[in-house]
C-alpha positions as CSV (number, residue, x, y, z in Angstrom):
1,X,0.1,-0.1,0.2
2,X,0.9,3.8,-0.2
3,X,0.3,6.1,1.7
4,X,-2.6,8.5,1.0
5,X,-5.8,8.3,2.9
6,X,-9.3,6.2,2.8
7,X,-12.8,7.1,3.3
8,X,-15.3,4.5,5.4
9,X,-17.7,4.6,8.3
10,X,-17.4,3.7,11.7
11,X,-18.7,0.3,12.8
12,X,-17.1,0.0,16.1
13,X,-15.2,2.6,18.8
14,X,-14.5,1.7,22.4
15,X,-14.5,5.3,24.2
16,X,-12.3,3.3,26.6
17,X,-10.2,1.8,24.7
18,X,-10.3,4.7,22.1
19,X,-9.8,1.6,19.2
20,X,-12.6,0.7,17.2
21,X,-13.3,-0.3,13.2
22,X,-14.2,1.5,9.6
23,X,-16.0,-0.1,7.1
24,X,-14.6,0.8,3.7
25,X,-16.6,1.6,1.1
26,X,-15.9,-1.7,-0.6
27,X,-17.4,-3.3,2.4
28,X,-14.0,-4.9,4.1
29,X,-13.5,-4.0,7.8
30,X,-10.2,-2.1,9.0
31,X,-9.1,-1.7,12.7
32,X,-7.8,1.4,14.0
33,X,-5.4,1.6,16.9
34,X,-5.8,4.2,19.9
35,X,-3.1,6.4,18.8
36,X,-4.5,6.9,15.2
37,X,-7.5,8.1,17.1
38,X,-5.3,10.2,19.4
39,X,-3.6,12.4,16.3
40,X,-7.5,13.4,15.4
41,X,-7.7,15.5,17.7
42,X,-11.3,14.2,18.3
43,X,-13.4,14.0,21.6
44,X,-14.9,10.7,20.2
45,X,-16.8,8.7,17.4
46,X,-20.3,7.7,17.1
47,X,-21.1,4.4,15.1
48,X,-22.5,5.1,11.4
49,X,-20.3,8.2,11.2
50,X,-18.4,8.7,8.1
51,X,-14.5,8.8,8.4
52,X,-11.2,9.6,7.0
53,X,-8.3,7.4,7.6
54,X,-4.8,8.9,6.8
55,X,-2.3,5.9,6.2
56,X,1.3,5.8,6.1
57,X,3.6,4.3,3.0
58,X,3.5,0.9,5.0
59,X,-0.4,0.9,4.8
60,X,-0.3,1.5,8.6
61,X,-3.6,3.9,9.8
62,X,-1.8,7.1,11.3
63,X,-4.8,9.4,12.0
64,X,-8.5,8.9,11.9
65,X,-10.8,12.2,11.6
66,X,-13.8,13.8,10.1
67,X,-13.9,14.1,6.1
68,X,-14.5,18.1,6.3
69,X,-11.1,18.5,8.5
70,X,-8.1,18.8,6.8
């Protein structure tokens, strides 16, 4: 995978651990780590919310944010 971003819909989010999963547009599910959520500056995510996933050159999710935020 190359670096860039993807969009998807929040499938799960645990407020305590700050980890979750996103359902991508192709139907696959992708987990994101707490560090990616922390990098967003967001306070919480809701199931069903549309998000943008930034990733590095190795395909690791580095940030989960809203599609409207830079």
